ChimeraX commands (.cxc) that place a marker at each C-alpha (Angstrom):
marker #1 position 5.18,-15.09,33.09 radius 0.5
marker #1 position 5.12,-11.60,31.59 radius 0.5
marker #1 position 3.32,-8.33,32.03 radius 0.5
marker #1 position 1.31,-6.59,29.37 radius 0.5
marker #1 position 3.97,-3.90,29.28 radius 0.5
marker #1 position 6.71,-6.43,28.58 radius 0.5
marker #1 position 4.70,-7.97,25.75 radius 0.5
marker #1 position 4.05,-4.54,24.24 radius 0.5
marker #1 position 7.74,-3.64,24.40 radius 0.5
marker #1 position 8.53,-6.62,22.18 radius 0.5
marker #1 position 5.73,-5.71,19.78 radius 0.5
marker #1 position 7.02,-2.14,19.54 radius 0.5
marker #1 position 10.58,-3.37,18.96 radius 0.5
marker #1 position 9.25,-5.49,16.09 radius 0.5
marker #1 position 7.34,-2.56,14.57 radius 0.5
marker #1 position 10.43,-0.35,14.85 radius 0.5
marker #1 position 12.40,-3.06,13.05 radius 0.5
marker #1 position 9.80,-3.14,10.26 radius 0.5
marker #1 position 9.84,0.63,9.88 radius 0.5
marker #1 position 13.61,1.20,10.04 radius 0.5
marker #1 position 15.16,-1.93,8.54 radius 0.5
marker #1 position 12.36,-3.12,6.25 radius 0.5
marker #1 position 11.17,0.32,5.16 radius 0.5
marker #1 position 7.60,-0.53,6.11 radius 0.5
marker #1 position 4.89,2.13,6.01 radius 0.5
marker #1 position 3.02,3.50,9.02 radius 0.5
marker #1 position -0.17,1.84,7.75 radius 0.5
marker #1 position 1.57,-1.55,7.48 radius 0.5
marker #1 position 2.84,-1.15,11.04 radius 0.5
marker #1 position -0.66,-0.40,12.32 radius 0.5
marker #1 position -2.04,-3.47,10.55 radius 0.5
marker #1 position 0.61,-5.65,12.20 radius 0.5
marker #1 position -0.06,-4.06,15.57 radius 0.5
marker #1 position -3.80,-4.74,15.29 radius 0.5
marker #1 position -3.30,-8.36,14.22 radius 0.5
marker #1 position -0.87,-9.06,17.06 radius 0.5
marker #1 position -3.13,-7.29,19.58 radius 0.5
marker #1 position -6.12,-9.43,18.56 radius 0.5
marker #1 position -4.09,-12.61,19.06 radius 0.5
marker #1 position -2.84,-11.28,22.40 radius 0.5
marker #1 position -6.43,-10.80,23.57 radius 0.5
marker #1 position -7.21,-14.38,22.52 radius 0.5
marker #1 position -4.20,-15.69,24.46 radius 0.5
marker #1 position -5.18,-13.70,27.55 radius 0.5
marker #1 position -8.61,-15.35,27.43 radius 0.5
marker #1 position -6.95,-18.79,27.28 radius 0.5
marker #1 position -3.75,-18.47,29.35 radius 0.5
marker #1 position -4.45,-15.49,31.59 radius 0.5
marker #1 position -3.14,-11.90,31.63 radius 0.5
marker #1 position 0.40,-12.93,32.60 radius 0.5
marker #1 position 1.12,-15.08,29.55 radius 0.5
marker #1 position 4.41,-14.54,27.69 radius 0.5
marker #1 position 5.04,-14.68,23.93 radius 0.5
marker #1 position 7.39,-17.61,24.62 radius 0.5
marker #1 position 4.43,-19.69,25.84 radius 0.5
marker #1 position 2.61,-19.78,22.50 radius 0.5
marker #1 position 2.48,-23.29,21.01 radius 0.5
marker #1 position 0.99,-24.87,17.89 radius 0.5
marker #1 position -2.04,-26.03,19.91 radius 0.5
marker #1 position -2.80,-22.39,20.82 radius 0.5
marker #1 position -2.58,-21.43,17.15 radius 0.5
marker #1 position -4.94,-24.24,16.10 radius 0.5
marker #1 position -7.36,-23.11,18.77 radius 0.5
marker #1 position -7.08,-19.53,17.47 radius 0.5
marker #1 position -7.79,-20.68,13.90 radius 0.5
marker #1 position -10.84,-22.60,15.15 radius 0.5
marker #1 position -12.03,-19.47,16.95 radius 0.5
marker #1 position -11.64,-17.30,13.83 radius 0.5
marker #1 position -13.53,-19.83,11.72 radius 0.5
marker #1 position -16.30,-20.10,14.31 radius 0.5
marker #1 position -16.64,-16.30,14.26 radius 0.5
marker #1 position -16.96,-16.46,10.45 radius 0.5
marker #1 position -13.90,-14.35,9.67 radius 0.5
marker #1 position -13.09,-14.19,5.96 radius 0.5
marker #1 position -10.35,-16.50,4.72 radius 0.5
marker #1 position -8.34,-13.52,3.55 radius 0.5
marker #1 position -8.50,-11.94,7.03 radius 0.5
marker #1 position -7.40,-15.19,8.69 radius 0.5
marker #1 position -4.51,-15.56,6.26 radius 0.5
marker #1 position -3.37,-11.98,6.87 radius 0.5
marker #1 position -3.48,-12.39,10.65 radius 0.5
marker #1 position -1.45,-15.61,10.61 radius 0.5
marker #1 position 1.03,-14.00,8.21 radius 0.5
marker #1 position 1.45,-11.03,10.59 radius 0.5
marker #1 position 2.02,-13.35,13.55 radius 0.5
marker #1 position 4.44,-15.51,11.56 radius 0.5
marker #1 position 6.51,-12.40,10.78 radius 0.5
marker #1 position 6.40,-11.30,14.41 radius 0.5
marker #1 position 7.68,-14.65,15.62 radius 0.5
marker #1 position 10.32,-14.72,12.89 radius 0.5
marker #1 position 11.62,-11.49,14.44 radius 0.5
marker #1 position 11.45,-12.94,17.99 radius 0.5
marker #1 position 13.42,-15.96,16.76 radius 0.5
marker #1 position 15.97,-13.71,15.10 radius 0.5
marker #1 position 16.42,-11.86,18.39 radius 0.5
marker #1 position 16.73,-15.20,20.23 radius 0.5
marker #1 position 13.68,-14.43,22.38 radius 0.5
marker #1 position 11.91,-17.65,21.38 radius 0.5
marker #1 position 13.59,-21.00,20.55 radius 0.5
marker #1 position 11.37,-21.64,17.50 radius 0.5
marker #1 position 8.66,-20.02,15.40 radius 0.5
marker #1 position 5.39,-21.82,16.27 radius 0.5
marker #1 position 3.70,-20.26,13.21 radius 0.5
marker #1 position 6.31,-21.57,10.74 radius 0.5
marker #1 position 4.42,-24.75,9.84 radius 0.5
marker #1 position 0.87,-23.45,10.24 radius 0.5
marker #1 position -1.21,-23.77,7.08 radius 0.5
marker #1 position -3.61,-20.99,6.27 radius 0.5
marker #1 position -6.81,-21.23,4.18 radius 0.5
marker #1 position -6.23,-21.33,0.44 radius 0.5
marker #1 position -7.39,-18.08,-1.14 radius 0.5
marker #1 position -9.22,-17.66,-4.39 radius 0.5
marker #1 position -7.30,-15.37,-6.71 radius 0.5
marker #1 position -9.09,-12.04,-6.62 radius 0.5
marker #1 position -8.73,-9.89,-9.70 radius 0.5
marker #1 position -7.64,-6.36,-8.86 radius 0.5
marker #1 position -10.14,-3.53,-9.18 radius 0.5
marker #1 position -9.11,-0.86,-11.69 radius 0.5
marker #1 position -10.56,2.19,-13.37 radius 0.5
marker #1 position -11.45,2.55,-17.02 radius 0.5
marker #1 position -9.51,5.18,-18.95 radius 0.5
marker #1 position -12.47,7.53,-18.97 radius 0.5
marker #1 position -12.90,7.17,-15.20 radius 0.5
marker #1 position -9.29,7.97,-14.35 radius 0.5
marker #1 position -9.33,10.88,-16.82 radius 0.5
marker #1 position -12.41,12.28,-15.07 radius 0.5
marker #1 position -10.73,12.06,-11.65 radius 0.5
marker #1 position -7.56,13.75,-12.92 radius 0.5
marker #1 position -9.62,16.62,-14.35 radius 0.5
marker #1 position -11.38,17.43,-11.05 radius 0.5
marker #1 position -8.77,19.38,-8.99 radius 0.5
marker #1 position -9.07,23.16,-9.31 radius 0.5
marker #1 position -6.38,25.87,-9.54 radius 0.5
marker #1 position -6.22,26.62,-5.80 radius 0.5
marker #1 position -3.02,25.94,-3.83 radius 0.5
marker #1 position -4.35,22.60,-2.63 radius 0.5
marker #1 position -6.00,21.83,-5.95 radius 0.5
marker #1 position -2.66,22.15,-7.75 radius 0.5
marker #1 position -1.09,19.86,-5.16 radius 0.5
marker #1 position -3.91,17.34,-5.51 radius 0.5
marker #1 position -3.54,17.26,-9.28 radius 0.5
marker #1 position 0.20,16.57,-8.96 radius 0.5
marker #1 position -0.48,13.81,-6.42 radius 0.5
marker #1 position -3.08,12.11,-8.62 radius 0.5
marker #1 position -1.04,12.49,-11.80 radius 0.5
marker #1 position 1.99,10.92,-10.11 radius 0.5
marker #1 position -0.04,7.97,-8.77 radius 0.5
marker #1 position -1.32,7.23,-12.26 radius 0.5
marker #1 position 1.85,8.07,-14.21 radius 0.5
marker #1 position 4.10,5.80,-12.15 radius 0.5
marker #1 position 1.85,3.24,-10.45 radius 0.5
marker #1 position 3.74,4.04,-7.25 radius 0.5
marker #1 position 2.71,2.84,-3.80 radius 0.5
marker #1 position 1.25,5.51,-1.54 radius 0.5
marker #1 position 4.24,5.19,0.83 radius 0.5
marker #1 position 6.60,5.82,-2.10 radius 0.5
marker #1 position 4.73,8.99,-3.01 radius 0.5
marker #1 position 4.62,10.31,0.55 radius 0.5
marker #1 position 8.33,9.60,1.03 radius 0.5
marker #1 position 9.49,11.27,-2.19 radius 0.5
marker #1 position 11.99,14.10,-1.79 radius 0.5
marker #1 position 12.79,16.97,-4.14 radius 0.5
marker #1 position 16.04,15.34,-5.25 radius 0.5
marker #1 position 14.11,12.26,-6.40 radius 0.5
marker #1 position 12.41,14.15,-9.22 radius 0.5
marker #1 position 14.13,14.94,-12.54 radius 0.5
marker #1 position 11.65,16.90,-14.61 radius 0.5
marker #1 position 14.22,17.58,-17.34 radius 0.5
marker #1 position 14.69,13.89,-18.09 radius 0.5
marker #1 position 11.12,12.98,-17.09 radius 0.5
marker #1 position 12.09,10.46,-14.40 radius 0.5
marker #1 position 11.39,9.98,-10.71 radius 0.5
marker #1 position 13.24,7.84,-8.18 radius 0.5
marker #1 position 10.94,5.70,-6.05 radius 0.5
marker #1 position 12.08,4.18,-2.76 radius 0.5
marker #1 position 10.30,0.83,-2.65 radius 0.5
marker #1 position 9.84,-1.98,-0.16 radius 0.5
marker #1 position 12.95,-3.42,1.43 radius 0.5
marker #1 position 15.00,-0.33,0.47 radius 0.5
marker #1 position 14.73,-1.28,-3.21 radius 0.5
marker #1 position 14.90,1.84,-5.35 radius 0.5
marker #1 position 13.73,2.07,-8.94 radius 0.5
marker #1 position 13.68,4.78,-11.59 radius 0.5
marker #1 position 10.32,5.26,-13.32 radius 0.5
marker #1 position 9.54,7.56,-16.24 radius 0.5
marker #1 position 6.77,10.15,-16.14 radius 0.5
marker #1 position 4.93,11.78,-19.02 radius 0.5
marker #1 position 4.59,15.41,-20.02 radius 0.5
marker #1 position 1.16,15.68,-18.39 radius 0.5
marker #1 position 2.59,14.62,-15.04 radius 0.5
marker #1 position 5.56,16.98,-15.51 radius 0.5
marker #1 position 3.24,19.90,-16.21 radius 0.5
marker #1 position 1.26,19.13,-13.03 radius 0.5
marker #1 position 4.52,19.09,-11.06 radius 0.5
marker #1 position 5.63,22.41,-12.53 radius 0.5
marker #1 position 2.31,24.06,-11.67 radius 0.5
marker #1 position 2.49,22.69,-8.12 radius 0.5
marker #1 position 6.14,23.72,-7.67 radius 0.5
marker #1 position 5.63,27.13,-9.22 radius 0.5
marker #1 position 2.45,28.24,-7.46 radius 0.5
marker #1 position 1.60,25.97,-4.55 radius 0.5
marker #1 position 4.40,24.26,-2.63 radius 0.5
marker #1 position 6.48,27.29,-1.64 radius 0.5
marker #1 position 3.32,29.31,-0.94 radius 0.5
marker #1 position 2.04,26.66,1.51 radius 0.5
marker #1 position 5.39,26.50,3.29 radius 0.5
marker #1 position 5.55,30.29,3.54 radius 0.5
marker #1 position 1.91,30.69,4.57 radius 0.5
marker #1 position 2.41,28.52,7.66 radius 0.5
marker #1 position 6.03,29.45,8.36 radius 0.5
marker #1 position 7.30,25.90,7.82 radius 0.5
marker #1 position 11.00,25.33,7.15 radius 0.5
marker #1 position 11.54,23.39,3.93 radius 0.5
marker #1 position 11.63,19.67,4.82 radius 0.5
marker #1 position 12.56,18.62,1.24 radius 0.5
marker #1 position 9.59,16.28,0.86 radius 0.5
marker #1 position 7.88,16.86,-2.48 radius 0.5
marker #1 position 4.30,16.91,-1.23 radius 0.5
marker #1 position 3.08,19.08,1.63 radius 0.5
marker #1 position -0.17,18.99,3.58 radius 0.5
marker #1 position -2.61,21.86,4.11 radius 0.5
marker #1 position -0.40,23.23,6.92 radius 0.5
marker #1 position 2.89,23.02,5.05 radius 0.5
marker #1 position 4.06,19.81,6.74 radius 0.5
marker #1 position 4.90,16.51,5.07 radius 0.5
marker #1 position 1.99,14.78,3.35 radius 0.5
marker #1 position 1.23,11.41,4.98 radius 0.5
marker #1 position -0.03,8.13,3.50 radius 0.5
marker #1 position -3.40,8.73,5.14 radius 0.5
marker #1 position -3.65,12.23,3.65 radius 0.5
marker #1 position -3.07,10.83,0.16 radius 0.5
marker #1 position -5.99,8.47,0.70 radius 0.5
marker #1 position -8.19,11.36,1.86 radius 0.5
marker #1 position -7.29,13.36,-1.24 radius 0.5
marker #1 position -8.32,10.51,-3.54 radius 0.5
marker #1 position -11.49,9.84,-1.52 radius 0.5
marker #1 position -12.51,13.47,-1.97 radius 0.5
marker #1 position -12.47,13.28,-5.78 radius 0.5
marker #1 position -13.99,9.80,-5.96 radius 0.5
marker #1 position -16.94,11.15,-3.95 radius 0.5
marker #1 position -17.24,14.15,-6.28 radius 0.5
marker #1 position -17.35,11.83,-9.28 radius 0.5
marker #1 position -19.84,9.51,-7.51 radius 0.5
marker #1 position -18.02,6.42,-8.73 radius 0.5
marker #1 position -19.69,3.17,-7.70 radius 0.5
marker #1 position -16.35,1.48,-7.08 radius 0.5
marker #1 position -14.19,1.13,-4.01 radius 0.5
marker #1 position -11.18,3.19,-5.04 radius 0.5
marker #1 position -7.92,3.51,-3.12 radius 0.5
marker #1 position -4.42,4.66,-4.14 radius 0.5
marker #1 position -3.67,0.97,-4.79 radius 0.5
marker #1 position -6.56,0.96,-7.27 radius 0.5
marker #1 position -4.66,3.60,-9.23 radius 0.5
marker #1 position -1.61,1.31,-9.15 radius 0.5
marker #1 position -3.75,-1.51,-10.57 radius 0.5
marker #1 position -5.12,0.90,-13.17 radius 0.5
marker #1 position -1.61,1.93,-14.25 radius 0.5
marker #1 position -0.58,-1.71,-14.78 radius 0.5
marker #1 position -3.80,-2.71,-16.54 radius 0.5
marker #1 position -3.70,0.22,-18.97 radius 0.5
marker #1 position -0.06,-0.46,-19.83 radius 0.5
marker #1 position -0.84,-4.07,-20.71 radius 0.5
marker #1 position -4.00,-3.04,-22.58 radius 0.5
marker #1 position -1.81,-0.88,-24.82 radius 0.5
marker #1 position 0.72,-3.62,-25.50 radius 0.5
marker #1 position 3.35,-3.23,-22.76 radius 0.5
marker #1 position 5.64,-6.16,-22.02 radius 0.5
marker #1 position 4.89,-7.98,-18.75 radius 0.5
marker #1 position 8.54,-7.81,-17.66 radius 0.5
marker #1 position 8.58,-4.05,-18.19 radius 0.5
marker #1 position 5.42,-3.67,-16.07 radius 0.5
marker #1 position 7.07,-5.80,-13.36 radius 0.5
marker #1 position 10.06,-3.44,-13.31 radius 0.5
marker #1 position 7.87,-0.34,-13.23 radius 0.5
marker #1 position 5.79,-1.69,-10.33 radius 0.5
marker #1 position 8.84,-2.86,-8.40 radius 0.5
marker #1 position 7.56,-6.43,-8.05 radius 0.5
marker #1 position 10.22,-8.88,-6.90 radius 0.5
marker #1 position 8.50,-11.77,-8.71 radius 0.5
marker #1 position 6.94,-11.89,-12.17 radius 0.5
marker #1 position 4.16,-14.09,-10.78 radius 0.5
marker #1 position 2.90,-11.10,-8.76 radius 0.5
marker #1 position 2.56,-9.08,-11.97 radius 0.5
marker #1 position 0.88,-11.90,-13.91 radius 0.5
marker #1 position -2.45,-11.27,-12.15 radius 0.5
marker #1 position -2.89,-8.32,-14.54 radius 0.5
marker #1 position -2.81,-10.65,-17.55 radius 0.5
marker #1 position -5.98,-12.27,-16.16 radius 0.5
marker #1 position -7.56,-8.82,-16.00 radius 0.5
marker #1 position -6.72,-7.96,-19.59 radius 0.5
marker #1 position -7.77,-11.43,-20.84 radius 0.5
marker #1 position -11.12,-11.06,-19.11 radius 0.5
marker #1 position -11.59,-7.62,-20.68 radius 0.5
marker #1 position -10.79,-8.97,-24.14 radius 0.5
marker #1 position -13.31,-11.78,-23.69 radius 0.5
marker #1 position -16.03,-9.31,-22.66 radius 0.5
marker #1 position -15.32,-7.11,-25.69 radius 0.5
marker #1 position -15.46,-10.18,-27.93 radius 0.5
marker #1 position -18.74,-11.42,-26.44 radius 0.5
marker #1 position -20.31,-7.99,-26.76 radius 0.5
marker #1 position -19.16,-7.08,-30.26 radius 0.5
marker #1 position -18.58,-10.21,-32.35 radius 0.5
marker #1 position -21.78,-11.19,-34.18 radius 0.5
marker #1 position -21.27,-14.94,-33.73 radius 0.5
marker #1 position -19.87,-14.93,-30.20 radius 0.5
marker link #1:1,2 radius 0.2
marker link #1:2,3 radius 0.2
marker link #1:3,4 radius 0.2
marker link #1:4,5 radius 0.2
marker link #1:5,6 radius 0.2
marker link #1:6,7 radius 0.2
marker link #1:7,8 radius 0.2
marker link #1:8,9 radius 0.2
marker link #1:9,10 radius 0.2
marker link #1:10,11 radius 0.2
marker link #1:11,12 radius 0.2
marker link #1:12,13 radius 0.2
marker link #1:13,14 radius 0.2
marker link #1:14,15 radius 0.2
marker link #1:15,16 radius 0.2
marker link #1:16,17 radius 0.2
marker link #1:17,18 radius 0.2
marker link #1:18,19 radius 0.2
marker link #1:19,20 radius 0.2
marker link #1:20,21 radius 0.2
marker link #1:21,22 radius 0.2
marker link #1:22,23 radius 0.2
marker link #1:23,24 radius 0.2
marker link #1:24,25 radius 0.2
marker link #1:25,26 radius 0.2
marker link #1:26,27 radius 0.2
marker link #1:27,28 radius 0.2
marker link #1:28,29 radius 0.2
marker link #1:29,30 radius 0.2
marker link #1:30,31 radius 0.2
marker link #1:31,32 radius 0.2
marker link #1:32,33 radius 0.2
marker link #1:33,34 radius 0.2
marker link #1:34,35 radius 0.2
marker link #1:35,36 radius 0.2
marker link #1:36,37 radius 0.2
marker link #1:37,38 radius 0.2
marker link #1:38,39 radius 0.2
marker link #1:39,40 radius 0.2
marker link #1:40,41 radius 0.2
marker link #1:41,42 radius 0.2
marker link #1:42,43 radius 0.2
marker link #1:43,44 radius 0.2
marker link #1:44,45 radius 0.2
marker link #1:45,46 radius 0.2
marker link #1:46,47 radius 0.2
marker link #1:47,48 radius 0.2
marker link #1:48,49 radius 0.2
marker link #1:49,50 radius 0.2
marker link #1:50,51 radius 0.2
marker link #1:51,52 radius 0.2
marker link #1:52,53 radius 0.2
marker link #1:53,54 radius 0.2
marker link #1:54,55 radius 0.2
marker link #1:55,56 radius 0.2
marker link #1:56,57 radius 0.2
marker link #1:57,58 radius 0.2
marker link #1:58,59 radius 0.2
marker link #1:59,60 radius 0.2
marker link #1:60,61 radius 0.2
marker link #1:61,62 radius 0.2
marker link #1:62,63 radius 0.2
marker link #1:63,64 radius 0.2
marker link #1:64,65 radius 0.2
marker link #1:65,66 radius 0.2
marker link #1:66,67 radius 0.2
marker link #1:67,68 radius 0.2
marker link #1:68,69 radius 0.2
marker link #1:69,70 radius 0.2
marker link #1:70,71 radius 0.2
marker link #1:71,72 radius 0.2
marker link #1:72,73 radius 0.2
marker link #1:73,74 radius 0.2
marker link #1:74,75 radius 0.2
marker link #1:75,76 radius 0.2
marker link #1:76,77 radius 0.2
marker link #1:77,78 radius 0.2
marker link #1:78,79 radius 0.2
marker link #1:79,80 radius 0.2
marker link #1:80,81 radius 0.2
marker link #1:81,82 radius 0.2
marker link #1:82,83 radius 0.2
marker link #1:83,84 radius 0.2
marker link #1:84,85 radius 0.2
marker link #1:85,86 radius 0.2
marker link #1:86,87 radius 0.2
marker link #1:87,88 radius 0.2
marker link #1:88,89 radius 0.2
marker link #1:89,90 radius 0.2
marker link #1:90,91 radius 0.2
marker link #1:91,92 radius 0.2
marker link #1:92,93 radius 0.2
marker link #1:93,94 radius 0.2
marker link #1:94,95 radius 0.2
marker link #1:95,96 radius 0.2
marker link #1:96,97 radius 0.2
marker link #1:97,98 radius 0.2
marker link #1:98,99 radius 0.2
marker link #1:99,100 radius 0.2
marker link #1:100,101 radius 0.2
marker link #1:101,102 radius 0.2
marker link #1:102,103 radius 0.2
marker link #1:103,104 radius 0.2
marker link #1:104,105 radius 0.2
marker link #1:105,106 radius 0.2
marker link #1:106,107 radius 0.2
marker link #1:107,108 radius 0.2
marker link #1:108,109 radius 0.2
marker link #1:109,110 radius 0.2
marker link #1:110,111 radius 0.2
marker link #1:111,112 radius 0.2
marker link #1:112,113 radius 0.2
marker link #1:113,114 radius 0.2
marker link #1:114,115 radius 0.2
marker link #1:115,116 radius 0.2
marker link #1:116,117 radius 0.2
marker link #1:117,118 radius 0.2
marker link #1:118,119 radius 0.2
marker link #1:119,120 radius 0.2
marker link #1:120,121 radius 0.2
marker link #1:121,122 radius 0.2
marker link #1:122,123 radius 0.2
marker link #1:123,124 radius 0.2
marker link #1:124,125 radius 0.2
marker link #1:125,126 radius 0.2
marker link #1:126,127 radius 0.2
marker link #1:127,128 radius 0.2
marker link #1:128,129 radius 0.2
marker link #1:129,130 radius 0.2
marker link #1:130,131 radius 0.2
marker link #1:131,132 radius 0.2
marker link #1:132,133 radius 0.2
marker link #1:133,134 radius 0.2
marker link #1:134,135 radius 0.2
marker link #1:135,136 radius 0.2
marker link #1:136,137 radius 0.2
marker link #1:137,138 radius 0.2
marker link #1:138,139 radius 0.2
marker link #1:139,140 radius 0.2
marker link #1:140,141 radius 0.2
marker link #1:141,142 radius 0.2
marker link #1:142,143 radius 0.2
marker link #1:143,144 radius 0.2
marker link #1:144,145 radius 0.2
marker link #1:145,146 radius 0.2
marker link #1:146,147 radius 0.2
marker link #1:147,148 radius 0.2
marker link #1:148,149 radius 0.2
marker link #1:149,150 radius 0.2
marker link #1:150,151 radius 0.2
marker link #1:151,152 radius 0.2
marker link #1:152,153 radius 0.2
marker link #1:153,154 radius 0.2
marker link #1:154,155 radius 0.2
marker link #1:155,156 radius 0.2
marker link #1:156,157 radius 0.2
marker link #1:157,158 radius 0.2
marker link #1:158,159 radius 0.2
marker link #1:159,160 radius 0.2
marker link #1:160,161 radius 0.2
marker link #1:161,162 radius 0.2
marker link #1:162,163 radius 0.2
marker link #1:163,164 radius 0.2
marker link #1:164,165 radius 0.2
marker link #1:165,166 radius 0.2
marker link #1:166,167 radius 0.2
marker link #1:167,168 radius 0.2
marker link #1:168,169 radius 0.2
marker link #1:169,170 radius 0.2
marker link #1:170,171 radius 0.2
marker link #1:171,172 radius 0.2
marker link #1:172,173 radius 0.2
marker link #1:173,174 radius 0.2
marker link #1:174,175 radius 0.2
marker link #1:175,176 radius 0.2
marker link #1:176,177 radius 0.2
marker link #1:177,178 radius 0.2
marker link #1:178,179 radius 0.2
marker link #1:179,180 radius 0.2
marker link #1:180,181 radius 0.2
marker link #1:181,182 radius 0.2
marker link #1:182,183 radius 0.2
marker link #1:183,184 radius 0.2
marker link #1:184,185 radius 0.2
marker link #1:185,186 radius 0.2
marker link #1:186,187 radius 0.2
marker link #1:187,188 radius 0.2
marker link #1:188,189 radius 0.2
marker link #1:189,190 radius 0.2
marker link #1:190,191 radius 0.2
marker link #1:191,192 radius 0.2
marker link #1:192,193 radius 0.2
marker link #1:193,194 radius 0.2
marker link #1:194,195 radius 0.2
marker link #1:195,196 radius 0.2
marker link #1:196,197 radius 0.2
marker link #1:197,198 radius 0.2
marker link #1:198,199 radius 0.2
marker link #1:199,200 radius 0.2
marker link #1:200,201 radius 0.2
marker link #1:201,202 radius 0.2
marker link #1:202,203 radius 0.2
marker link #1:203,204 radius 0.2
marker link #1:204,205 radius 0.2
marker link #1:205,206 radius 0.2
marker link #1:206,207 radius 0.2
marker link #1:207,208 radius 0.2
marker link #1:208,209 radius 0.2
marker link #1:209,210 radius 0.2
marker link #1:210,211 radius 0.2
marker link #1:211,212 radius 0.2
marker link #1:212,213 radius 0.2
marker link #1:213,214 radius 0.2
marker link #1:214,215 radius 0.2
marker link #1:215,216 radius 0.2
marker link #1:216,217 radius 0.2
marker link #1:217,218 radius 0.2
marker link #1:218,219 radius 0.2
marker link #1:219,220 radius 0.2
marker link #1:220,221 radius 0.2
marker link #1:221,222 radius 0.2
marker link #1:222,223 radius 0.2
marker link #1:223,224 radius 0.2
marker link #1:224,225 radius 0.2
marker link #1:225,226 radius 0.2
marker link #1:226,227 radius 0.2
marker link #1:227,228 radius 0.2
marker link #1:228,229 radius 0.2
marker link #1:229,230 radius 0.2
marker link #1:230,231 radius 0.2
marker link #1:231,232 radius 0.2
marker link #1:232,233 radius 0.2
marker link #1:233,234 radius 0.2
marker link #1:234,235 radius 0.2
marker link #1:235,236 radius 0.2
marker link #1:236,237 radius 0.2
marker link #1:237,238 radius 0.2
marker link #1:238,239 radius 0.2
marker link #1:239,240 radius 0.2
marker link #1:240,241 radius 0.2
marker link #1:241,242 radius 0.2
marker link #1:242,243 radius 0.2
marker link #1:243,244 radius 0.2
marker link #1:244,245 radius 0.2
marker link #1:245,246 radius 0.2
marker link #1:246,247 radius 0.2
marker link #1:247,248 radius 0.2
marker link #1:248,249 radius 0.2
marker link #1:249,250 radius 0.2
marker link #1:250,251 radius 0.2
marker link #1:251,252 radius 0.2
marker link #1:252,253 radius 0.2
marker link #1:253,254 radius 0.2
marker link #1:254,255 radius 0.2
marker link #1:255,256 radius 0.2
marker link #1:256,257 radius 0.2
marker link #1:257,258 radius 0.2
marker link #1:258,259 radius 0.2
marker link #1:259,260 radius 0.2
marker link #1:260,261 radius 0.2
marker link #1:261,262 radius 0.2
marker link #1:262,263 radius 0.2
marker link #1:263,264 radius 0.2
marker link #1:264,265 radius 0.2
marker link #1:265,266 radius 0.2
marker link #1:266,267 radius 0.2
marker link #1:267,268 radius 0.2
marker link #1:268,269 radius 0.2
marker link #1:269,270 radius 0.2
marker link #1:270,271 radius 0.2
marker link #1:271,272 radius 0.2
marker link #1:272,273 radius 0.2
marker link #1:273,274 radius 0.2
marker link #1:274,275 radius 0.2
marker link #1:275,276 radius 0.2
marker link #1:276,277 radius 0.2
marker link #1:277,278 radius 0.2
marker link #1:278,279 radius 0.2
marker link #1:279,280 radius 0.2
marker link #1:280,281 radius 0.2
marker link #1:281,282 radius 0.2
marker link #1:282,283 radius 0.2
marker link #1:283,284 radius 0.2
marker link #1:284,285 radius 0.2
marker link #1:285,286 radius 0.2
marker link #1:286,287 radius 0.2
marker link #1:287,288 radius 0.2
marker link #1:288,289 radius 0.2
marker link #1:289,290 radius 0.2
marker link #1:290,291 radius 0.2
marker link #1:291,292 radius 0.2
marker link #1:292,293 radius 0.2
marker link #1:293,294 radius 0.2
marker link #1:294,295 radius 0.2
marker link #1:295,296 radius 0.2
marker link #1:296,297 radius 0.2
marker link #1:297,298 radius 0.2
marker link #1:298,299 radius 0.2
marker link #1:299,300 radius 0.2
marker link #1:300,301 radius 0.2
marker link #1:301,302 radius 0.2
marker link #1:302,303 radius 0.2
marker link #1:303,304 radius 0.2
marker link #1:304,305 radius 0.2
view
């Protein structure tokens, strides 16, 4: 038997572990929290409000999968939820709270490989040209240029500190998943956006709101640290201005970075290193994108296609 409070304490301990030891982002933590909470509500409906995490068995999980299928949840959503719960129970096992991980042998629906959405070169150029010369416009331009120039994750951008940027050598240090750091080059266009932001915007925003320098590169409209969510809002603002008929997120810019590199002849291994992918197979999805593009160009332009 357990109380809701006791269950939540274990969930919070798991999320703290993700954030501190696994370098997970706030958004990732919220996704895990939501997935675990949904399963908790299902278990309450089956076993009562006093159920404990130790009571979960494979039969409960099969019943949960049947429920999700009956409610017509997408296969990708089901897979993500089971993955979140598997990670949660892996942590509970590690902490010797449960004797075994009931999710360890659970099979999830096989997913169709979904090609990543990306922007054409003209589209990304149009977005990068939109920010104005105001304090926040200069910041926005630097944010967007960095996303495109490095293909960084939004958490890597938000967590970047002043000491991570070497404008003289045109490199930035990115702190990736699992505390894996990597050095990524930037171009002169990105450097110029940084210099304009540093020279006219960052210090002015800190001074305007009386904020002590926190050493994070990017600041919000009150001088504080820019969050992952704020980066998404910045991009959303310019996508709306451009009236693009695509669902664009910071991760779309990451896909765009990789696709454009391969389009222009970059080596797949080099793209893997730049993206910080642990496995080359993760990067290989972009070869499908470029192959599909080549086929479309061929079909459209070759007279005997």
